[in-house]
Structure formats: structure tokens, C-alpha cells
N, C-alpha and C positions, 0 to 999 in steps of 0.2 A: 346536825350539830355542832360541826366544823364552825358552820359559816354566822351562828347565834352567838359562838366564841367568840370571834373574832368581831364582832357587830359589841359586844359586850367592853373588850378588852378597850376598842379605839374610843366605846364613849367614856370608859376612866379615865383612857388618856387626857381626852377633853376635858374631863373636868379638872383631871389634876394641874392642869396649865391653869384654868381661869383661876382654883385657887395659887397655885406659884405666881401667876400675875398679879393678884388683889393682893400676894405678901410682901415681890417685892417693889408696887406700888408704894405699898405704905410705909411713911416716915423718909420717902425717893430723897426730898431736899434734902433732909437730915443727914443721913446716911451716904452722899456723894457729893460732900463738901470736904475739900481734902484741909486737914489741921494744920498742917505747917503750910498754907498758902495763902496770902494774901487776899481778898475779894478787890480790893481798891491801891494800884500803883501810887507805891512811896517817893516821891522825886527825890527825897534825901538818897535812899539805898542806891537806886540807879546812877545817881548823878556820880556816888565814889566811884561804883563800879564802872561807871563811861571814864572816869578819871586814869582809872586803872588800866583800861584797856586805850584808851589814849595814846600813853604810854607805854604800855608795851609793844607798839606797832613800830617794830625795828628790824628793817633791812640790812643786816648784818653782812652781806655783802658787797656794802658799801664802803665800808673799811678797809678793804681791800682795790675798789675803785679809785676810792683820795690815796692810796697808796703808804694807809698805815699799815698794812698785814698783809699777810701771804700765807700760800701753803703748797708745799709740791703736791697736792693730792689735786688732781683737775677739777672733781667736783666744789670740793671746798674753798678750792680757789679761784671759783666762778668769777669772783667780782674784781679781784687782779689781773685774771689772763682772758677776759671775756671770752669762757669755752663755749660753741654752738649749744652742744648737746645740753647742755646745764640753763639756758635761757629761760626755760618757766618759771624758775625758782624764783626769776621777778617779778614774777604775779603776787609774791603770799602778799601785800600789804594791801591790796587792792580787796585780795578775796577773804580777806581776818576784817578788815575795816566795817565792812558795810551792814554786819550780822551781830555784828558789836559795839561799836561807838558810834556807829552814825544812827545807829536805831535805836542802840539807848537813848541817846540825846533828844532823841525826837519823842518819845516815851516821858523823858523828863518834860518837856515843854509842853507836852499834850496834858500833862498831870498838873502843872502850875497852872495852866488855861493864863486869862489876862486880865487875873486879879490886881489891881494896883496893889494890895497889896506885899503882893508876892515881887515883886518888879527887880529886886535882888537876884532871886532864883532865876527870873529870866533871864535877863541878862548876863549871870555868870555864864549858864548852860548856853546861851548866845558864843561867847567867848572863846567857850571852849570848842566847839561845834565849828568857829573859824579854825582855830589853830588843826584839827581833828581836818576837815577840808582840806585847809593849805598846805597840809603836810600830805595827801593824797595826791589833790593835783597837781602839784609841786613835781609825782613821780611820772606821773600820766599822760599829765596835758588835760585832756578835755574827758571828761567823769558825768555819771549820773549825779545831778547835784539837785535841783528843784523838785525834780520825782523820787527822790532817794529814801529807800525806806518806808515806802508807804504802800508795799504788798497788802498788811493787814489791814492799815485804816483805809486806803482807798483801792484796794484790790490793783495796785500798779504794780505786776508781776516784771515788767518789760521796759522798765525808769528809761526816757532818754538820756542821752548825754549833752550836758552842756557845756558849748565852747568855752575853754578855760578864761578868756576875753570876760566873758559875762558872768562866768566865777567869781570872779577877782576885784569886779564892778559889787555884787552885792556882799564880798566880804569883808568888804571896804564900808558898804555902807550899815552892815549889821555891827561890824567892831564900833560906829563913830555913832550909831544911837544907845546901843550897849553902854558905853563907855557913858556917854550923857544922864544915860535914866538909873546910873547906881545912886540909890540914897543910902547913907550910913544911920538915919534914923528908924529903917525898914528890916524887917526879919531877914536873913541870912544863911546861907547850909548850915555855918555854925559849922561843930567837927565833923561833919561829913563831907565837909569839902579839904580833900589833901592835901592842896598848894598854901591856903592861906586862910583856912580857916573862918572863912565870911566874912574877911576884912576887905572892905569894898574899896578903901586908899589904893591898897596896892590890888585888887582887881581893877583898878581903872589903869593903872599903869602898863600895867599886864597888856591889857587892850589895846595902850596906846603903843607899847613897844611893838605889839604883834602886826600895828598898824604901818608904822616904822618897813618892818621887813616889806611887809605885802607893796607897800609905796616904792622900797628900792628894788623888788624884783622888775621892775615896768622899765626901769631906766633903757632898757633897749630900743623899748616896741611903742612909749609914749613917756617921752620926758615929762613932758608939761604938766601931764597927772603925776608922776610920780611927784614932781615936785609940790605939785599942794597939797597933797597928801603926807608927803614928810611935812612939810610944815604944819598941817594939824596933827602931826601927833607929836611933834615937838612940843609944838603949846599947849598940848595937854597933859604932858609932862611922862618920859618913858621910865624901865627901869635904872636907876644909874648909882644905886649902894646895893653893898651882900648884901643888906637884909629884908630886899625886894624880890629877891631872887625869885622866879617860879621854879617849885621844884617838889617832886613827891617824895616824902620818907620810907621807907622801906625797914621792916626788925628785922629780914634777914633769916628766921627762920618758922617755920611749920610749912605750910601750904608755898607752893610758888608763885603766886599772885602775893604775897609778903615780902618775895624779893628782889632784888635790883633786875632787873627784866633783862639788861645790854649783860653786868655781869654774868647772871646766870645761864644766859645763852654761850659768851663765851667758856666760862667755866664749864656746863657741860655737853658742848659740842667737841673741847679741845685741851684746857688744860686743868678736867679734871686729876689727872695723875699729878703732877705739882714736882716733877721731877726733870722737864727737860728734854725730855728723849721719847717715853711713849706716849707723845700728845695723840689723841685719838684723830683728829684730821690733817695733820701734820703741819699745824699754824703756828707761825711765829709773825714777829714784826716783821714789816718789808724795810730792805737796807733805802729807801730812800727817805722814810721818814727819820731811819735812827743815826742814820747819815747828817741828814738836817741838824739835829739836836746836836751829835756831837760837836760839829764844824763852828755852831754858832753856838757852841758850851753855856748850851739853855740848861738853868739847874733844876727844869721839868723831866729833864733824862732819867734823872736818880726816883723822881717818884713813880712814873709811869712804869718805868723797867727795871726787868731783869734778867740774869741768866743762869739758870744752875748750876752754880759749882760745887761738886764734891757733896747733891743734894741740899744743897744750900742757895736758898736765893739769895744772888748778890746783887746790889746797886752800882756798883761800883762803875764809875763811868766811862776808864778806860777799856773793858774786856766787853761793853753791849756792843751789839755789833747784829744788822740786819741781814734778813735773806733777799736771796735773788727772787723775783717776781718770775722770770724765766726757767727756773727749775721743776724740772716735770719725777725727778725719783728723789727717794732720802737722800743727804749729802752724810756723807760719812761721820763729819762733823757736826752735826744736827744739831747735840745738846749744847752746842756754842753759842749761839743765835739766842738772841735776844727776844723775850714774851712779855704778858703785861703780867705787871708785879702785883699778886694776889694778894695784898694789905691797901689797894688803889681801884685799880681797875676791873680787879675779881671779887671787891668786898661786896656781898651779898645784901648786907645792910646800907650799904651807903646808898644817900637821894638818887631821884634821877631828877637832871638840869634841866628844866624846859625851856628856861629863858631867861640869860644870863646879863649880867651888866656889861660883860666884854665886850657879847656881841652888841647892844645897843653904842658903846662907847667907839667899837668898829664903823658902825652904819651912821653915826652922829661925824664922824673924820671924815667919811665919803660925802656927806654932803654938807661939810667946812670947805673939803676942799673946792667944793662943786659952786658953793658961794650961798648956799640956800640957809647955812647954818651958821651967825655970828656971836654967837653970845661967847665961841672961847674957838681956838685956834685948830685945826685939823693936826697939828704936831701935840697940842694939849691931850684930845682927845684918843688920839695915835698913843701916845704913851698910857694916857688913863685904861685904854684897852688892855696892853699889856699887862698891868698891874695887877686888874681886875681876872684877865686869866688864868693868872698865877695864884691869884689868894684863894680864888673860887677851888681850889686843890684843899685846902685846908675843909671848905665846905661839904666835900666828897668824902673828904678820908682822916678827918683829924688831923690831929700831931704827924700820923706818916705823910701826911701832904702837904704839909708848912713847908712855905718855902719864907726865908725871910726879907725882910726890906731891904736888907741891905745886898741878896741876892738881887733882887730883882730892881734894884736902880743899878745895878753894875750890869745887869742886861741891859735896861733901856739906853743906858749912858755908848753901852758898844752899838746899839742899832739907832742911831740918828733919824730922824725923819728928814727926808729932802724936800726943805720946804722950799727951793727953788725949784722943785721940776715941774715934769708936764703934771697934769690931770691922770696920765696912765701910768707915769713913773711911780707917782704917790698910792693907786689902784694896787698898784706891784707892790706894792710896801705894808698896805692896811693888811691886804686880802693873803699875803704869803702868811704875817702872824695872827690874823681870822683862821687859817690855816692851822697850825700849832694851837693856839689859842683856846678853840672852841674842841677840838680834840676832848672825848670820842662822838660827839654827834656829827657823824661823818655824812647822815644827809643834809645839814645842814649846808655844811662847805661844799658837800657837790651842787645842791643847788645856787650859792656864792660861786665856783670855779665857773658854773656854762654861763652864769650873767657876764661876769668880770673876763675869763681866761686863767685867772689866778690863785692858787699859785702857778704855775707855769711848767704843772706836771708831763711829762715823756708817756707817751703813753705805752704800756708795751704788747707790741706783737708777736705774742704769742701763737704757734704753730696751734689751724683749726682752729680760729678766736668765729667770735660773731660780728665783728664790726672791723675787721679790714686795718687790723690794727690802732682803731680810733677808739676818744674815752665816750662811754653811753654818753647820750644827750635822753634818754629818758628809761624806763622802764616798760613790760610787754603787757598786755592786756590780758586776764586769765583765759586759758582757751574756752573754757565752757561758754563766754561770753558770745563766741560766733556761733554758739548753736541755742541756748538758750533765750539771748538778749541781739538775735542776729540783724534786725531791722537798726535796730539802735545804736550796733556794734558799725554794720556798714555805713549808716550817718556820719559817725564820729569818722574813721578812717577817712572819709571822703572828703570832709573838711579840713583836717587836721594834716592829713598826709600817711603812709601805712604806718601800721603796726609793726614797727620794727626800733633797734638800737639808738639809731642816728636820726629820726624825727624828730624835729624840734619844735617844741610845744610854742603857744605863742608869746610869752616869754622871752622865749631864748631864742629872739627874731638874729638871722645872720649878720 
């Protein structure tokens, strides 16, 4: 009897399973469609996200390396102290870029395809891809490039690292082709483009400005190619007017993606208390930066810096004071040191500047000093660079960042260009002003510093540092690459050199 009952139950379960299977497969296609998902990639949406992600990729530690900021806290002060134990922090840009903006731009280009009517979408995505990849290779040297972000599309899960020399050659080719293909009569990304709203004339200027930047990177390693590409970029037309500055705007409220990423990081990590005393990570401006601004009577000092005086943010120049990068404990007078101005540097609804007129003018000044550009003098371009770098604070912060024309002219007159000096003397002037003028874009200053040697910063030989008291030449690859992409990683370091902070990449030739 028991055997028959078991058999009956088994048969019943089998029948129920058949019925259940039939029920589950009925209307399967309809029931298993996510109503909140799109069955087709929408390039406009992805491009917007790629622009947000591309501008959010900030290696804050470089603010310390370029001696703008520091901290008495070893962890937070890694960039200014080069502390060995905190080295893995430098891998953050690499780790975050590939699954975000690099992958997203690949999907945009795949979705747009080769349709001639979509040429502007193709071109703008290619230009933004150059921006993102150039910032990445400038930090690490050889990186995955030609095979990057192809895991889903081509099952490439262990991409090869391309040599930086080859990456640069392709970046310049991409900019050249993309700039020439832009067509004002055809469809653009429109409002999905956070930088220029689809304006093809401005995108072309941005492309040629990036070309000029990449060209000047090569002056130590391939002077002939540097001149060729710089000349092409200048002829194409670079950003020279404030109205053409490449920037991403933020509303400053709601989700974090709506807030200026640098301001948000600084605010959350260190300055949220707003009292100058209980700073989360013990950060302040470094004495090197503040001393320079004070000694040169720079009107930007009151724009970027405050001291909390009786609970009030005071911009008075006389009381501004930078903190030493050699400290390893909180000083008793911590509250008296300068820190970022909440109305400018920490302004969450300020735009993130991607490429400025100031940078173009400084690069052009160098080109003129080298004899590559004759339409204007190195002196006038240097002066225009200073003026543009001061005006851009009103772009960032409105009235709180306004520096008057009289103040600008007074500063320029007090810092005359050495027209009769050597090229090296002119480079020192140009790139010292670049250091002050491009702030807070520490990554771009870091690149120019390694190429030119200016400003002439004195390294911080802090106890237990990772570099023997020398300023970084590159950042470290993520530790995971040694395990997950071992063969490609090994090939890269075999070609480029050890995966350490002092290995020089291709364009940073000794």
C-alpha cells in the first residue's frame, strides 16, 4: 500500500510540474520584460553619463603633490607626503574609468554606428573619448587602449596594454579626423551634451585645443612631431574666448551626480564642518601655495582662500597662512591656517572647467617662444593667459570670483615677461603662472610639471615616504591587474619599467 501511495504522489507531482511549466512559459516574453529598461541603447543618455563620469574622475591626492594642499594626517596627506603605505590610493582613476566613461563611450559609438547623418554624434564621442583616455595615460603611461572595454562585445577580458607612444599617435589621429568631420548642418547631441549643447563650432575648438595639449606633451620625446601637431592645432583654431571654455555645469542639489565633483570631494572629505578646526582629515592649504600668492600680491588669494576667524570665513589677505607638509600631528594653532573658500572652491553648483582659454594661451606662449607661432608674441600670449586665468573665477563662482580689470592689469605689470631671456627662463615664467592659473586642475598641472620642470617645487622628504623624497612621475596600476590581467600587466612593465612612482612614461623622457 505504501509503495502504491508513493507512486501516486510521484505521478501527481510530475503532472503538477508539467502544468506549472506550461503556466510559466505562457506569455513568457511579456512577463519577463523590464518596463523600466530600454531594449536599445540610447546614445544621448549614455553620452551624458560619460561626460559626467569623465569629469568626475579626480585624483585629489595631486592637489597635495602640486603643493596646493596638505594635511597633518598621513592617510589624507599622502599626495603631499608620498607615504608608502597609502600608495594604492593612486590606482583609483584607473579602477573607476574603465567600467564607467571608457565603457560608456564605446557603447555610444556602437549605438551611433557609421550612419553619415550621425557624424556629429560620432565626432563628439570620439573627442570626449580622447579627453578621457589622455587623462588616464598621462597618469599611468601604458594602459589598455585598443582592446579596452571589449569584454561584452568581443569577449576580451584581459586587454593588452598599449604603449603610450602608440596611444598618443591614435589620440591625435582621432582628434584630427573628428574635428574635420563635424558638420553644423547635421544632427547633434543637443541638450544631452553637457559641455556645448551640441555646438559643433565649439566642439571643433575643443578638439584642436586637446590636440595642442597632446602635441606639447611630446616636446621632450619627439620635438618634430610636437611642432607638426601643434601647428595643425593652432591652424584649426583653439579656445581663446571665455564663451568657448569647455565646462560641465552642475545644479548643486539633489543626487551627488548633480554637484561639482571636486567641490563635493573636498567638502565631504575635509571641510564639511565649516569652522576651520574640526576638519575631518586635517586638511589645509599648503604653505608653498599660500606663500607664493601672498608674496606676489595675487588677487586670487582672497578668491580661493579663507581663515575661519571667530567662526566666520575671512578672506583678508594678511591673515592667510599655509600649513607645512612636514607635520605629522595637529598643530595647536590649526584653526589659523588657510583652507578652501566655501563660496568658490567648495561651491557645489559651480561648473567643472575641462579646458580653459588660459591653458590655450599659456601653451601658445610656449609655442611662440619656440618659434612655432608668429601671429602673436610670447609676451602678449603670456599676459593673455594670466588675464584669462583670473577671469575664469567669475565663470566658476560668479560675483564671489570676480577679479577686476584693474587688479588683473596691476598683477600683469608687476610680473613682466622676460622677452630677452632664454627658452628655459621663459618656460619657468609661463609654467609658474600656469601652476597658479590652472588651479584647481592639479592633474593638468602635474602633467606640465613633469614635462617642463616648472614650477620649481621642492619635494617633501617626509619620513617613510615611497619615493625617496622625490615627486611622483606616475601613478600605480591597481593591484588586481597583477592577478586578473597578469600577462598584459607583465608585458607593460617589461616595456615601460617597474610599476612604481618614479618610473618615467614615454613622453616624460629624462
